[in-house]
C-alpha positions, -999 to +999 in steps of 0.1 A: -113+487-520-146+484-539-169+452-535-164+444-574-156+408-578-129+396-600-133+377-633-107+357-651-106+379-681-100+411-658-072+391-643-057+382-677-059+419-687-044+430-655-015+407-658-009+416-695-010+453-684+013+450-655+038+424-668+058+445-694+084+425-713+118+421-695+147+441-710+165+409-718+141+398-745+140+361-753+103+358-753+089+349-787+053+343-776+041+357-743+009+360-724-022+351-743-016+318-757-015+282-741+024+281-738+050+309-738+078+304-763+113+312-752+145+317-771+175+313-750+208+323-764+228+294-781+249+276-756+230+285-724+215+261-701+180+266-686+172+263-649+135+257-638+119+256-605+085+260-589+070+265-556+035+263-540+023+289-514-009+282-495-028+305-473-022+294-435+007+273-444+031+298-460+013+329-453-015+344-433-040+370-446-044+386-412-010+403-416+002+394-451-013+419-478-019+407-513+012+425-525+034+408-498+020+373-510+029+383-546+066+395-537+071+362-514+057+339-540+084+351-565+112+356-539+112+318-529+115+307-566+144+333-571+162+319-542+161+285-557+178+299-590+202+320-568+213+287-551+223+274-586+243+303-595+217+310-621+203+341-638+164+343-633+145+353-664+110+341-670+081+335-645+048+319-649+022+327-619-007+304-611-032+320-587-064+306-571-086+328-548-119+327-530-149+340-550-152+368-526-119+383-535-118+417-553-100+428-586-080+452-564-067+424-543-057+405-573-040+434-589-021+442-558-008+406-556+006+409-592+020+444-584+039+428-555+053+401-578+061+426-606+080+450-580+104+421-573+105+409-607+116+443-618+144+443-593+159+411-610+149+419-645+125+390-646+097+389-670+062+376-660+051+357-691+020+340-683+003+314-658-032+305-648-062+316-626-089+297-608-113+301-579-104+285-547-129+269-523-109+279-493-080+304-491-054+317-514-032+293-534-002+305-554+021+285-578+051+301-594+073+285-620+105+304-627+130+298-656+165+310-658+197+303-675+233+296-665+266+311-678+287+282-663+281+249-645+255+250-619+263+250-582+248+216-569+242+202-534+263+171-544+299+185-544+308+189-508+339+171-497+353+162-464+374+190-448+355+217-467+343+248-449+305+252-443+294+288-446+262+310-450+255+343-463+238+370-443+222+363-410+199+336-398+166+335-378+153+368-390+122+354-407+110+334-377+117+365-354+095+386-378+067+359-377+071+358-340+068+395-337+035+394-357+020+367-337+029+381-303+032+418-307+009+425-280+033+406-256+062+426-264+074+458-245+105+478-243+131+485-269+125+453-289+094+470-302+112+500-316+094+509-349+126+505-369+133+470-355+096+459-361+096+470-397+129+453-404+120+418-389+085+417-404+099+426-438+123+397-435+093+375-431+067+391-453+090+403-481+124+381-481+151+393-503+166+364-523+203+364-527+204+362-566+234+384-572+254+367-544+245+333-561+258+344-594+290+360-579+297+329-559+290+306-587+315+323-608+342+328-583+356+293-581+362+273-551+325+267-541+319+229-540+281+229-531+254+254-526+217+255-517+193+280-502+181+279-467+143+276-470+134+251-444+159+258-417+196+252-414+193+218-395+170+203-423+188+219-454+223+211-443+211+175-438+198+176-473+232+189-486+251+163-467+230+135-480+233+147-515+271+149-511+273+117-491+293+134-463+287+145-427+287+180-411+299+196-379+285+231-369+297+254-341+266+270-327+285+299-315+296+309-350+261+312-363+254+347-375+224+361-356+220+398-356+210+422-327+174+427-336+168+389-337+185+386-305+164+413-288+133+398-302+142+363-288+149+378-254+117+398-254+096+365-260+119+343-240+130+323-269+165+310-279+179+328-309+200+299-317+169+276-320+156+303-345+189+303-364+190+265-368+153+256-370+132+286-379+133+284-418+125+309-446+156+329-442+164+322-479+202+328-474+226+307-492+243+278-475+276+266-493+306+246-488+341+256-501+377+245-501+395+257-470+419+278-490+391+295-508+371+307-480+390+338-471+390+349-508+353+343-512+343+361-479+363+391-487+353+391-524+317+389-517+318+416-490+336+438-514+315+432-545+281+431-529+284+442-492+271+408-481+287+389-451+298+353-455+303+334-424+321+300-417+299+281-393+316+246-395+333+219-415+323+190-438+331+157-422+330+120-433+295+105-437+301+083-407+301+112-383+266+123-394+252+158-388+265+174-355+258+207-337+284+216-311+284+242-283+314+264-273+329+236-254+325+211-283+298+193-267+271+177-288+238+197-287+205+182-299+190+204-324+154+200-340+150+200-376+133+227-396+099+227-412+083+195-428+058+204-455+037+171-454+038+168-416+033+206-409+059+203-381+095+203-375+116+172-383+141+157-359+177+170-366 
């Protein structure tokens, strides 16, 4: 990298060059004006979400490269749209960096965002840039549309199945590996395992296609993404639906690399699965008679596992986590943004 300092004009030109129009169209006025003008198809609903990512809160520069930051900043927004069953279409990216940052670093950031945008046919249509007195600061706003009614958090009913896509705890396993790599010995540090787990943290893969498939399959009563940990996010879903929830810890899907990493570091993989956060899997509830159809259909359509982990109960029973013998287990909550700590769960 050169020592050339970045200017706002260079950033705008870099973004215009990299952010080629998406194949879906729908952009009447793109980058270069105060606002982007969008023309969605008649009869379509728009969905909109935004997320902030701050250095040393959501990522750390000592192991996250600029391209990783760009990828993750878009991924967390794509995950929100996925949880609604929506189709992501347009993204606006705000970026503030220290004055010491180079044009090459900023370009790599946008290349990382564009790489994931291209995977999901999302057009980067604008945003804003600024200097930062301390660290990198990223804000992404993502717009999408819906072909059907959105999947909300508020539709769960007592008796429904609680299920998750994929596996849990991989992101915190990757973060723990990055933080404690020097302490890990043996097969847990196999290069393939290292790359797999660190990618889960640095470049999460949002379940966009899964969200669209589930949203259109029928039988899903509530859905959201798992960003702050199962214990915290399931509580949010239960509160919105005015229900309770009972989860069997032994049914949580935790893959072998995550278990090996937890063993190497003397951690409990079930704590990672319930409280680690940033897995960006989908948490959903569905009618009992719909679960097997959804499980087999999702696996056949996209190769993604769907695992039943519990059931929706009455609000009076609250949120409960049970061990293999049916005994109540205290589980701490996931990440609390304003406290910078885990919440009680």
